[in-house]
Each structure stands twice: as C-alpha cells, then as structure tokens.
C-alpha positions as CSV (number, residue, x, y, z in Angstrom):
1,M,5.0,11.1,11.9
2,S,3.7,9.7,15.2
3,T,0.1,9.8,16.1
4,L,1.0,9.8,19.8
5,E,0.6,13.0,21.8
6,E,3.9,14.8,22.2
7,D,4.0,14.2,26.0
8,K,3.4,10.5,25.5
9,L,6.1,10.4,22.8
10,K,8.6,12.1,25.2
11,E,7.7,9.8,28.0
12,C,8.2,6.7,25.8
13,K,11.6,8.1,24.6
14,I,12.8,8.5,28.2
15,I,11.7,4.9,28.9
16,F,13.3,3.6,25.7
17,D,16.6,5.4,26.5
18,M,16.7,3.8,30.0
19,F,16.7,0.4,28.3
20,D,19.2,1.5,25.6
21,E,22.3,0.5,27.6
22,N,24.9,1.2,24.9
23,K,23.1,4.4,23.7
24,D,22.9,3.3,20.0
25,N,19.1,4.2,19.9
26,K,18.2,0.5,19.8
27,I,17.0,-2.1,22.3
28,S,17.1,-5.8,22.2
29,L,14.0,-7.8,21.3
30,N,14.2,-9.4,24.7
31,E,13.3,-6.0,26.3
32,L,10.5,-5.2,23.8
33,G,7.6,-6.6,25.8
34,D,8.6,-4.8,29.0
35,I,9.0,-1.4,27.3
36,L,5.7,-1.8,25.4
37,R,3.9,-2.6,28.6
38,I,5.5,0.3,30.5
39,C,4.4,2.6,27.6
40,G,0.8,1.5,27.9
41,A,0.4,-1.3,25.4
42,A,-0.9,-4.7,26.6
43,P,0.2,-7.2,24.0
44,S,-0.7,-10.8,24.7
45,Q,2.2,-13.2,25.0
46,Q,1.2,-14.7,21.6
47,E,1.1,-11.3,20.0
48,L,4.5,-10.3,21.4
49,M,6.0,-13.6,20.2
50,M,4.6,-13.0,16.7
51,I,6.0,-9.4,16.6
52,I,9.4,-10.6,17.7
53,K,9.3,-13.5,15.2
54,N,8.5,-11.1,12.3
55,L,11.3,-8.7,13.4
56,E,13.8,-11.6,13.6
57,E,12.7,-12.9,10.2
58,N,13.6,-9.5,8.8
59,G,17.0,-9.7,10.3
60,N,16.5,-7.5,13.3
61,E,18.2,-8.5,16.6
62,N,17.6,-5.0,18.0
63,I,14.9,-2.5,17.4
64,S,15.1,1.3,16.8
65,F,13.0,3.9,18.6
66,E,11.2,4.7,15.4
67,I,10.2,1.1,14.8
68,F,9.3,0.7,18.5
69,I,6.9,3.7,18.2
70,K,5.2,2.3,15.1
71,L,4.6,-1.0,17.0
72,L,3.4,0.8,20.1
73,E,1.0,2.9,18.0
74,R,-0.4,-0.2,16.2
75,L,-0.9,-2.0,19.5
76,L,-2.6,1.0,21.2
77,N,-4.9,1.4,18.2
78,T,-5.8,-2.3,18.3
79,Q,-6.5,-2.0,22.0
80,D,-8.8,0.9,21.3
81,S,-10.6,-1.0,18.6
82,E,-11.0,-4.0,20.9
83,E,-12.5,-1.9,23.6
84,D,-14.9,-0.2,21.1
85,L,-16.0,-3.6,19.8
86,I,-16.5,-5.0,23.3
87,N,-18.6,-1.9,24.2
88,E,-20.7,-2.4,21.0
89,F,-21.4,-6.1,21.7
90,R,-22.3,-5.2,25.4
91,K,-25.3,-3.5,24.0
92,I,-26.8,-6.9,23.3
93,D,-25.7,-8.3,26.6
94,K,-29.2,-8.6,28.1
95,V,-28.0,-10.1,31.4
96,G,-25.0,-7.8,31.9
97,D,-22.6,-10.7,32.6
98,G,-20.2,-10.2,29.6
99,T,-22.0,-12.6,27.3
100,M,-24.4,-12.4,24.4
101,A,-26.9,-14.8,23.0
102,A,-25.8,-16.4,19.8
103,S,-29.3,-15.7,18.4
104,D,-28.9,-12.0,19.2
105,L,-25.5,-11.9,17.5
106,K,-27.0,-13.6,14.4
107,K,-29.8,-11.0,14.3
108,L,-27.2,-8.2,14.7
109,M,-25.1,-9.5,11.8
110,S,-28.2,-10.0,9.6
111,N,-29.1,-6.3,10.1
112,Y,-25.9,-4.7,9.0
113,E,-26.0,-2.2,6.3
114,N,-24.3,-4.8,4.1
115,P,-25.6,-8.0,5.8
116,L,-23.6,-11.1,5.9
117,Q,-24.9,-14.3,4.2
118,S,-26.6,-16.7,6.6
119,Q,-23.8,-19.3,6.0
120,E,-21.1,-16.7,6.8
121,I,-22.9,-15.8,10.1
122,D,-23.3,-19.5,11.0
123,E,-19.5,-20.0,10.4
124,I,-18.7,-17.0,12.6
125,I,-21.0,-18.2,15.4
126,Q,-19.5,-21.8,15.1
127,E,-16.0,-20.3,15.8
128,A,-17.3,-18.3,18.7
129,N,-17.4,-21.1,21.2
130,V,-21.1,-20.9,22.1
131,D,-21.8,-22.4,25.5
132,E,-24.4,-25.0,26.3
133,N,-27.0,-22.2,27.0
134,G,-26.4,-20.6,23.7
135,Y,-24.3,-17.7,24.9
136,I,-20.9,-16.3,23.7
137,N,-18.3,-14.7,25.9
138,I,-18.0,-11.1,24.4
139,Q,-14.3,-10.5,25.2
140,R,-13.2,-13.9,23.8
141,F,-15.4,-13.3,20.7
142,V,-13.8,-9.9,20.1
143,K,-10.3,-11.3,20.5
144,L,-11.3,-14.0,18.0
145,L,-12.5,-11.3,15.6
146,L,-9.3,-9.3,15.9
147,G,-7.1,-12.4,15.5
148,N,-5.8,-12.3,19.0
149,I,-6.7,-15.9,19.8
C-alpha cells in the first residue's frame, strides 16, 4: 500500500507510463533518475547510482511501477527527514548563515534525553568538517548524518 496521496500516485503513474515505451509496466534503469525527479524526488547522483547498482545486483534491468513507487516514497521520506533535521540544527545557527558552532553542537548532543558519550560526540564532530573558525555547515552535516555524502 502506498503512502502517497491518491492524486500524486495517479500523476506518477501517468509519468511512468509515458516512459514505458513497450507498455510492459516497466521502465529501464537508465530512465529511473529522470522519472524520480519529475515525480518530486531529488536523489543525488551518488544516491541514484547506488539504487541502480542494487537493482542491477538483484538482476533487474528494468523496474516495475510498484518498485518505482517504493523507491520514490523512500526518497521523499528521506528528503522530509533531511529538511526536518536542517530546521532543527538551524535553531542553534546564531548567525543565520547556515552554520553552527561545533561547541553548540557538542552541547546539544550532550543534552539529549539519552546523551551520547563524550568520545562519540568528538568522533561525530571530527567527521563534520569543522572550519577554521569552529563552525560546521548544517546542510553538509545533515547529509553526512543521513549517509548522503
């Protein structure tokens, strides 16, 4: 069962069918990125390559509408999560320039309901590419957290 609204599902089906040249309810993996983007997902090139590689490893040269919708839903849900995380981290963006101080991030992680250990926090911050002024780019950090980098 799809979590997409009925109108969105119908719209995606029409788009999918436009790319389904031989009308077998499948599209080639080469067309997957275009159709995902037209339907509202924004996978990075790396993300798309990983999806296609996984499909190919499972013996798929083409993809059915059902599998396409599952991929689309997953990507759309990830995008929502990414936006939510960015908005949360912007709360500690004191300057309003899309960055946060590494020290503020450390405080935030220390005050979780189930706080991380100091060593874990230090490892996360080390991966976050702190600039020479002690700031972290929020969007890049969220992508790192979600495994999109």
